[in-house]
Steps between C-alpha positions, in 0.01 A plus 500: 500500500364691203723528191327826403604666827854365463526632146370846598744524788794391280407760239478767769841400635660509153343836419622644835852368438520652149350826617751528783781470244352758263388778737735798542375628835654308792204554729270351237744208464480440874121487492503264200751270671282500810204401282717227341590366843133498607404318178768239574366464854153430358650244257676320783188497714288380205750219435454368853794661684340756728809529718716599202225737378476668840879538519515646149222744581655617827866513393476551126216752489528656843851524624680516166261768374566710810876460455478596131301812585749591775786457251329742260578786737869455419482479119347694216145387429489547122728376225689762302457330160 
């Protein structure tokens, strides 16, 4: 287990989380949250829990992202302010 890889993945996850909070476009927020979920899946796999990483990748990045995009059809995509 390389600490450099762990550090890079944690930085990517933190940047994705902050970016998801700051972005005004909901579709962009969905893509950033999907990237966050994939980064977390890589962190879990790198820490030695491939089953948790695979579950996070399939449910967190795949199914949740599809549900978020489907929900965007029913709301306005951009913020008014």
